[in-house]
C-alpha positions in Angstrom: -8.6 -36.1 101.0 -6.7 -34.5 103.9 -6.4 -30.7 103.6 -3.5 -28.4 104.6 -3.5 -24.6 104.8 -0.3 -23.1 103.5 0.0 -19.4 104.5 2.5 -17.0 103.0 2.8 -13.8 104.9 3.4 -10.5 103.1 1.9 -7.2 102.1 -0.2 -6.6 99.0 0.9 -4.0 96.4 3.6 -3.7 93.8 5.9 -1.6 96.2 6.2 -4.6 98.5 6.7 -7.3 95.9 9.9 -9.4 96.4 10.9 -7.5 99.6 12.3 -9.3 102.6 9.0 -8.9 104.4 7.2 -10.6 101.5 9.2 -13.8 101.3 6.2 -15.8 102.5 4.3 -14.7 99.4 7.3 -15.6 97.2 7.6 -19.1 98.8 3.9 -19.8 98.3 4.1 -18.5 94.7 7.0 -20.9 94.0 5.0 -23.9 95.5 1.9 -23.1 93.5 3.9 -22.6 90.2 5.8 -25.8 90.7 2.5 -27.7 91.0 0.8 -26.0 88.1 -1.7 -24.0 90.2 -3.0 -20.4 89.9 -4.3 -17.8 92.4 -7.8 -16.3 92.5 -8.8 -13.4 94.6 -11.3 -14.5 97.2 -12.3 -13.4 100.7 -9.3 -11.8 102.5 -6.7 -13.7 100.4 -5.4 -14.7 97.0 -6.0 -18.5 97.1 -4.8 -21.5 95.1 -5.8 -25.1 95.5 -3.2 -27.8 94.8 -3.7 -31.6 94.8 -0.5 -33.6 95.4 0.0 -37.1 96.6 -3.5 -37.6 98.0 -3.6 -34.3 99.8 -5.2 -30.9 99.1 -3.2 -27.8 99.7 -5.2 -24.6 100.2 -2.5 -21.9 99.6 -3.2 -18.4 100.7 -1.6 -15.0 100.4 -3.7 -12.8 102.8 -4.7 -9.5 101.2 -5.4 -7.9 104.6 -1.9 -6.4 105.0 0.5 -7.9 107.4 -0.9 -6.5 110.7 -4.3 -8.0 110.0 -3.3 -11.4 108.8 -5.1 -13.3 111.6 -8.5 -12.5 110.1 -7.6 -14.3 106.8 -6.0 -17.2 108.5 -8.9 -17.8 110.8 -11.5 -17.5 108.0 -9.7 -20.1 105.7 -9.0 -22.5 108.6 -12.7 -22.4 109.5 -14.1 -22.4 105.9 -12.0 -25.4 104.9 -12.3 -27.1 108.3 -8.6 -27.5 108.6 -7.1 -28.3 112.0 -4.5 -25.7 113.1 -1.7 -28.3 113.2 -2.3 -28.9 109.5 -1.4 -25.3 108.7 2.0 -24.0 107.9 2.8 -20.3 108.1 5.8 -19.0 106.1 7.3 -15.9 107.5 10.4 -13.6 107.3 12.6 -13.6 110.5 15.0 -10.9 111.4 16.5 -12.9 114.3 17.6 -15.7 112.0 20.7 -15.3 109.8 20.3 -15.2 106.1 21.6 -18.7 105.6 19.0 -20.3 107.9 15.5 -21.7 107.9 13.7 -22.8 111.0 10.7 -25.1 111.2 8.8 -25.2 114.5 5.5 -26.6 115.8 4.9 -23.5 117.9 6.6 -20.4 119.2 6.2 -16.8 119.9 5.6 -14.0 117.4 9.1 -12.7 118.1 7.9 -9.2 117.4 6.5 -10.0 114.0 3.2 -8.1 113.5 1.7 -10.8 111.2 2.4 -13.6 113.6 1.2 -11.4 116.5 -2.1 -10.9 114.8 -2.5 -14.6 114.0 -1.7 -15.5 117.6 -4.2 -12.9 118.9 -7.0 -14.0 116.6 -6.4 -17.8 117.1 -5.7 -17.4 120.8 -2.6 -19.6 120.6 1.0 -19.6 119.4 0.7 -23.4 118.9 0.7 -23.6 115.2 3.5 -24.6 112.7 5.8 -21.9 111.3 8.5 -22.0 108.8 10.8 -19.0 109.5 12.9 -17.7 106.7 16.0 -16.0 108.0 16.5 -12.5 106.4 19.4 -11.4 108.6 19.7 -8.1 110.4 22.1 -6.2 108.4 20.7 -2.7 109.2 21.8 0.4 111.1 20.1 1.2 114.4 16.6 2.6 113.8 16.4 1.3 110.2 14.5 -2.0 110.8 11.4 -1.0 109.0 13.3 0.2 105.9 15.4 -3.0 106.0 12.4 -5.5 106.1 10.6 -3.5 103.4 13.7 -3.4 101.1 14.6 -5.7 98.2 17.4 -8.3 98.5 21.0 -7.2 97.9 22.3 -8.6 94.6 24.8 -10.9 96.4 22.0 -12.4 98.5 19.9 -13.5 95.5 21.6 -17.0 94.9 21.0 -17.9 98.6 17.4 -16.6 98.5 16.6 -18.7 95.4 18.1 -21.8 97.0 16.2 -21.3 100.2 12.9 -20.7 98.3 13.4 -24.0 96.5 14.1 -25.7 99.8 11.0 -24.2 101.3 8.9 -25.7 98.5 10.4 -29.1 99.5 9.7 -28.4 103.2 6.0 -27.8 102.4 5.9 -31.2 100.5 7.8 -32.9 103.3 5.6 -31.4 106.0 2.6 -32.9 104.1 4.2 -36.3 103.3 6.2 -37.3 106.4 5.0 -34.8 109.1 6.6 -31.9 110.9 8.9 -33.9 113.3 10.9 -35.6 110.5 10.8 -32.5 108.4 12.3 -30.4 111.3 15.2 -32.8 111.5 15.9 -32.4 107.8 15.8 -28.6 107.6 16.7 -27.0 110.9 20.4 -27.7 110.7 20.9 -26.7 107.1 23.0 -23.7 106.2 22.8 -22.0 102.8 26.1 -20.4 101.9 26.5 -17.7 99.2 
C-alpha cells in the first residue's frame, strides 16, 4: 500500500492549543478523527496511522516545538520510507488572508520557523505544503502575540469550514494528486 506522511505544524502544550500557529495540529486532528484513528506518542511526534482507499496515511504532530520540526519530519520520512513528494505539511500563513488556503508543490519558508527548519534539515523547499491563511490583523511589533493567540469569535465559522476543506484536500491529494487538487482549492474563498 502506498504511504503518505501528513504533517501538522504546531507547538505542544495546553497554552498553544487551538491558536493560529497550531492550525496544522487542528487540521491533522480533524482528519484522524474523521477516519476513526487515534494518536500515540512516539519518537519526536504524536502519530496516527489511517488506512483509506488503498493508502496508508502516517499523520504526525511533531512534539519538538515549531523551531525544531525538521528533525521529526526527517525521522518519519526515513522510518516509513516515504518519498518527500508523498508528504503534505499543513501550516499557518500570515501572508494569506483568513479566507484563503494555498496548496503548492514547493515554495520558500516565507519566514515561518517550522518550515525553515524542515527546509534546512531536508536540504530543499521542494515538498508539498498546504498553507492555511490566518490573516495579519495585528499592530506593528505584535506578530508573535498574534500568531500565538486564539481565533476571534467572528472568525470561528470560517476556521471550521476551512478545517473541513483541509481534510478534503488531504483526501484529494492522496486520491487524485497534487496538480488536480491545487486547481480545486487555490481559488476558493471562505467568507464569514
